[in-house]
C-alpha positions as CSV (number, residue, x, y, z in Angstrom):
1,M,-22.0,19.7,15.5
2,L,-20.0,17.4,13.2
3,R,-16.7,18.8,14.5
4,L,-17.6,18.1,18.1
5,A,-18.5,14.5,17.2
6,A,-15.2,14.1,15.3
7,F,-13.3,15.5,18.3
8,L,-15.0,13.2,20.7
9,R,-14.2,10.2,18.6
10,S,-10.5,11.1,18.6
11,P,-9.6,13.8,21.1
12,F,-5.9,13.5,20.4
13,S,-6.0,13.5,16.6
14,F,-4.6,17.0,16.5
15,F,-1.3,15.6,17.6
16,F,-1.1,13.8,14.3
17,A,-2.7,16.4,12.1
18,R,-0.7,17.4,9.0
19,T,-0.4,21.0,8.1
20,A,-1.1,22.4,4.7
21,A,2.6,23.3,4.4
22,E,3.6,19.6,5.1
23,E,1.2,18.4,2.4
24,H,2.5,20.9,-0.2
25,V,6.2,20.1,0.6
26,A,5.5,16.3,0.5
27,E,4.0,16.7,-3.0
28,Y,6.9,18.9,-4.0
29,V,9.5,16.3,-2.7
30,M,7.7,13.4,-4.6
31,R,7.5,15.5,-7.8
32,E,11.1,16.5,-7.7
33,H,12.3,13.0,-6.9
34,G,10.3,11.8,-9.8
35,R,12.3,14.1,-12.0
36,G,15.5,12.3,-10.8
37,R,16.7,14.5,-8.0
38,P,18.0,12.9,-4.7
39,V,16.0,13.5,-1.6
40,E,18.9,15.1,0.3
41,E,19.3,17.7,-2.5
42,I,15.5,18.4,-2.6
43,L,15.4,19.0,1.2
44,Q,18.1,21.7,0.7
45,D,15.8,23.7,-1.6
46,M,14.7,27.1,-0.3
47,Y,11.1,26.0,-1.0
48,V,11.4,23.3,1.6
49,Q,13.7,25.3,4.0
50,N,11.3,28.2,4.1
51,R,8.2,26.1,4.9
52,L,9.3,23.4,7.3
53,T,11.7,23.2,10.2
54,P,14.2,20.3,10.3
55,E,11.9,18.6,12.8
56,Q,8.9,18.9,10.5
57,Q,11.0,17.6,7.6
58,S,12.0,14.6,9.6
59,R,8.4,13.9,10.6
60,M,7.4,14.3,6.9
61,L,10.0,11.7,5.9
62,G,8.1,9.1,8.0
63,R,4.9,9.4,6.0
64,P,4.0,6.1,4.3
65,E,3.4,7.6,0.9
66,L,6.9,9.2,0.9
67,I,8.5,6.0,2.0
68,H,6.7,4.1,-0.8
69,T,7.5,6.7,-3.5
70,L,11.1,7.6,-2.5
71,G,12.5,4.3,-1.3
72,E,14.1,3.5,2.0
73,Q,17.8,4.1,0.9
74,D,17.2,7.7,-0.2
75,L,15.1,8.4,2.9
76,E,17.8,7.0,5.2
77,A,20.4,9.3,3.7
78,A,18.1,12.3,4.0
79,R,17.3,11.4,7.7
80,Q,21.0,11.2,8.5
81,N,21.6,14.6,6.9
82,L,18.6,16.1,8.8
83,A,19.9,14.6,12.1
84,S,23.2,16.3,11.7
85,R,21.6,19.7,11.0
86,V,19.3,19.4,14.1
87,R,22.1,18.8,16.5
């Protein structure tokens, strides 16, 4: 019953739902960046590549907690790198 009520409040919320894989990869990216690695390099890791498509990676980079933690400059370089791989 609670699920139905939640769905009726926001019937399109599934469009914005985050997958467990995105959650885990976001945590991984923040942890590795905290160790001093650049975002572009982290996104090349097999851990990331095996779990998220380039489109999912791009969407993940727009998450507020990543923007806050990683900084806009590092994210912009990573976004440009992703855009060149998607084309």
